[in-house]
N, C-alpha and C positions, 0 to 999 in steps of 0.2 A: 368924801368921796376917799377914794381907796388910795394910797398909796403905788399900788402899781401901775392906777393913767400920769404918766405923763404932763410936767404945763402943758407940751404943743397936743392933746389927744383932749385934753380940758377944755384951753380956749375953743379951740373945732367945737366940742359935744353945747359949747354956751352960745353959740355962736347959731349952732344948727336947732336946737335947741328950748335957745332961752335958759332961767335958771327952777334944770331940774333935779328932782330929787330922786337918788339913789335908795330903792323899793328895796331889790333881795340882790346877795352876790351869789351868785347863781359856776360860778367857776368850778372845773373840777379840778384835784387833789392832783397831784403830777403834772399837767398842764401849763404849758409859758402864752395862755393867752386869760384873760381878765372879760367875764362874761356878766352883766347888769344889768337889773332888770332897770327902769326908771322907770321916771313920771316928767310930762313936760305942763306949765304953766298951765297949760291947758285943759287937760287932764286926762290927755294922750299917753298911752304908758307906749314902750320901746323897751329894743333890746339892744345895748352899746356891748361891741366885742373889742378889744384893745388888746396890744401887743407889738411889741417891737426887735423880737426878734423870728416868731412861729408864720412859717410859709401861707399857715391854715386858712392866715385873715386874706392875701392874695387870691386865692383860691376860691373861697368864698363869695368875696365881689365877682369874678372873673365869672361862677356859676350862674350870682343872679343877671350881668350881665348879659349872658347868652341869653338865659329865659328859660323859664320855667314853663308851657303854656299849657293849659286846661289843670291845672295845678294852685287855682287863685282859691285863697280863703286854707287852702291845706297846707304850703309853705308857710315861711314868711319873708314880707316884704320888704326887698328895700328900701330903704329913704334918703341914709350919705355915707359916704362913702370916700375914704383920702386911701391908699393902697401905700402910702409916701409915709403915714403919721402909722399905717396898723392899725388904722380904724375902721370901724364901718356899725350901722346902727339902722337898726330891720325895728318894723312893726308887730307887737306884740300878741303870740296866739293864748286865745285860751287854750286851758284840758292842761290833765294831768302825766307829767312822765308814765309810762304803761310798765317800765320796766318794775316787775315789784307788786306790783299792784295783781286784781284779781283777772284785768283785761291780757295782763300775759299769757297767760293761759286758755287764752275762749278762742277758736277757731277762726269767729265772726275778726276778729282782731287782723289777725293774718291775709284774710281772703282783702280783708279791703289793701292792707299794709301792700299784696300779692299785685294789686290794682292799682296803685298811687306808683309802683316800679313802673309797672309797665307805660305806664303817661310819662315817668321822668327817664323813659333809656329812649331819649329821640333820637335818628340816625345820627352820624356823627362824621361819618366817609370808611375807608379803608388804608389801617397805616400796613407798613412793610418793614417800619421800624418797632414795631410794639411789643414785637415778639421777641425780640433776638436782644433786645435795653432790659425790658423786665429777666429773663433768661442770667443776663449781664448782673442785676442787680440780686438775684438768686444765688448766682453760685458767691457773691461775693459776702450774703450775708450769711450762707453755708458757710465758707472761711471762718467767721469771728464767732461762729456757732461750736466752733474745737473746744470740747473740754465742758461743754454746756448736754450736750449728747450724748449714752452710750457709742462708742467706735464704732461698732456695728450698723447704725441707726445712722449714723455720720456718713459711713461707706454709702449706706442705700438711698441715700437722701443725693446725694453727686450722682450715684450710677441711674440712681432717673430722672433725676435734671437731663443728663446728658443724653440718655435715652427722646428726648424729645426734637424735633427738627420746628423750630420755629420760623413762623410764614406768616401767609396778612394776615391782618388779625379785620374784623369790622366793629367799629368804636360806634358806644353812645355814650346820652350825657348821666353817668355814674355817681352814685349818692357819695358813696367810701368809706361811708360807715353805719350801714343800714340796719338796724337793728332797735329794740324794744328800747333802748335808752335813748333813741334820738327819734321814737315814735312818744304824741300827744292821745290821748283817750279825751274829749271831750265832748260827755255824755254820748257817747257810742261813733260821734265822727272821727276818725284816724288823720291827723295831719303831722308833718313831717317837717324834723327842727335840725337843724348843724350841720351846713353846707362844705365844712372847712375842709373834709378831705375829698372835695368832690373834681374831678378829671373823668378826661377823655379816655375810655377807656372798655375793653366787653363786656357787653351786660353782665356775666358770668362773675364777674369782681366781687357782688356787691350781695350775691347770694354765698360765700363760704366760707363769711362768720354767721350767719344767721343757723348754716349746716351741720356747723361744732357746736351750736348751741342749745339753742330754742328748738330747732327742727327734727336735733337728734332724738331719735330715737321719740318720736311723735309726730309718729303717722295719721291723726288728724287734725294735727296744724298743718306737719305738712303738705298734705294735699291742700287745706285750705287757698294755703297760701300759692301753691304753684297752678291752683284754682284761677284766681286775681290774678298770678303774672301770665298765662295762659302760652306758658313753654316750657321744653326743658332740651335739654344736649341729644343735637341728636346729628352733626356731621364729627369727619375728623376735625374739622379746622378745631370746632369748639371742643370735642374732647379733648385736643392736647389746652386748651390755654383755658378749660376749666379743670388738668393737672397742673396747669402752668404757676396760675394764682394762686391753686390750694397746698403748692410747695414753698412758691413765693408771702402769703401772709402764716403758717404753718411757720414756717423755720422763724420767719422775722416778729414774726409774738416773742421765741425763744428767748430772742437776741436785744427785742428790745424789752421786754420785762427785767430783765437780768440788768440791764444795765441801769436802767429807775429804779432797781431794789423789790419788785415786787415780786416772791419768792411764787405765792396764790398762781398769779399770772401764767408766770415761765413754767411752772410744771401744766397748767391749760396749752399753752403751746407746743409742750413737749409728747402731752395725750394728741394733738390736733397733726404733730408727723406722723406721728405708730398710724394713725388711724388711714391719711395720705397714705405712705407705707401700703399699709395692709389694704389698698382698694377700693378707699373708701370713693365711692362717686355716683353716690348718691339721683343726682341732677339729667341722669341719662334715662331715655327712652328707650 
């Protein structure tokens, strides 16, 4: 057993699964969550996620608790959870991570990923505070980005944020990190994992990272994904939210990557900021 699992967490796991065996450690570098693939005495395999500091555990538990109808077999099934202990167990999903494989450049992958996301985006009401809260968080990130961006770019970021008028936002159940590193390919069947960043947000939130990475300058992949998803930005409200989500995630990438010392990811964040300020709005119909 890894030293990252506390005695309380290990005790809970033993009560839930019995005398299990660790098969593989799937933990990501620079993350504060331990992710283990384990086998129970009855031969069933599970994924264990444990952390005493990460809020992602509670987010993932909440996402499963809200329910993901229409996605059975395509997303993990929650088996056991303790928010207080920072611990959850899901069933193991077979498949190979799409990131870094030939599937990552296959339009069929993106068409199916778009379909799955459309099923995931269940309406969750309208919020009159989401946009103003997002603007406040983005403003704070812009302040923290002092010295990390050229002075002119930094000024343009603040001006772009100030030009947006926060209004009501239609919310859905978003994944929060929807990209190939969280997709599995099981002989052509695409599945989705890792709901640690799931939350109720506007639907456009889930498309920011993809639009700046795999779909960037890849019209075939972008067309396939949007065919599966079945929607583009059409209203003024969606336009403002799409712009604000891009501002938030781009400058957030710069700040987070700098804080953890990931120079490559920080440069990607700077490039994201530049594209957003230059009018990067590929979702608009």
